[in-house]
N, C-alpha and C positions, 0 to 999 in steps of 0.2 A: 609689179607689189601692191602700189600705188591703187591700179585699175580694182585688183584685187579685193582689196578692202574696201572701196569702191562700192565691188559690187555687193559684198557680206553686208553692208550701211545698208544699202537699197532693200536686199532682201527682209530686214530685218525690218525695215520702215515698213513693207508692203505687208506684212507676216500680223506688224502690229495693226495696221488700218483695219485688215480684216478682221481682227478677232475684236477691235472696237465699232464697225461700222453697223448701223441699225438694220435691218429689214425694213419694205414697206411698209411693215405692219404695224410695226414695233412703232416706227414713227406716226402711223397713225393714230396708235395708243396713246403715245406723250403728247401729241397733238390735242386729242381727243379728253385726256385729264385738265390740260391747260384751259382748255373750252370750260369745262366744268366750273374751274376756278371762277373763270369771268362770268359766268352766269351767277355761279353764289353772289359774287359781289357787284353785280348789275342786278339783282330781281328779277332775274331771268327763269322763274321754277319753274313753269310747262316744260321749257327744255329738257329741266334736272330732272321732271320727273318721266320724259322719255327716255332720257338714259338710263335711271335705275329701272333697274327688273322689280316685277311685282313680288319676290321674295326678296329682294334686297336686303343686307344682314349689315348694318353699321355698330359698330363697336367703338363705344365714344374714348378716349384719354383715361376717363375716370371706373371704365368698364361699364358699363351702362351700355345696353344692348336698345336701337330702335330700330324701327322699322320704314318704309319706305313712305306709306299714310304718316305715319308720325313726324317722319321727319320732315315732310314737306308740308304739314301743319305748320309745324312749330319756327318753318322758315317764311311761311306764308304769311303768317299770325305775328309775325317780328320778336317771335319768345327769344331767337338766337340769331344774331344778324352776324353776317360775314362784310364785315368792314374794308378787310383788306387781307389778298393773299400772294405772297412773295415766295417763288418754288425756289429754292436753292440747289436744287439737285435729282435726277430723276431716270431710272432704268425702267425699260420692258423689257421681257421675254415672252414670245409666243410660241405656245404649246397647242398645235391646231386650231379647234373652236375658241380656246382657253389665251386667255391674256394676263400675266400678273404686272404689275406695275410695282417698284417702293421708290420712294421717294422723300427727301426733304424741304420741308418747306416753313417761314412763319405765316403765322396767320392771328390777324388782329381781329380782334369781335365784339360783339357787345359794345360799342364806344370806346375800347381802347385795350381791353387785357390781349395780351399778346402771350402765344405761345410759339413756341418753338417745337414742331413735333414730325416725327419719321412717320409714315403712313405707307399701308400698303394694299391696293385697288387689283380686286380680282374680274376682269369682264370673262364675256362670255357671249358668243356669236349666235343668236336668235333671230331666223326671217332677214337674214342680210346684214342685220344691224348688232353693234356692240352692246351689250346691255353691263351694267356694273351690278356684282352680283351678292359683293363683298367689300366692305370696308372698313378697316382697321387704322386707328390711331394710337400712338404712345409719345409719351417725350423724348426728344432728343436732344443731346447733349454738344449742340453744334454752336 
């Protein structure tokens, strides 16, 4: 009886691990998003520009919509500065050549303003490279 109980527990643990396991591509997307945060806080805007698709749509917390060119310009001219980004959690799901990442992070910007945001990033694979095509942020109560 004890052995049967142990086998049932092991089986349940295996099922749980399979459910929460990440595919290599999901991990790649999660890592790419973290790199994007590092590039934003360290001023590596050329790397951001390469990651952003030319048709990027960025929907800000306020509902304002920014294009790739507008956003890169604001970052380069320091009209908007990311001082620190601390990711709290994130998960990614891949659907063929499209990946959707949902996360929560605390953003410190423009010298001290702090925002706790929930964000969605949509990536698509073009010419064997992941490109960020949509970014949407909203306030999060975490």
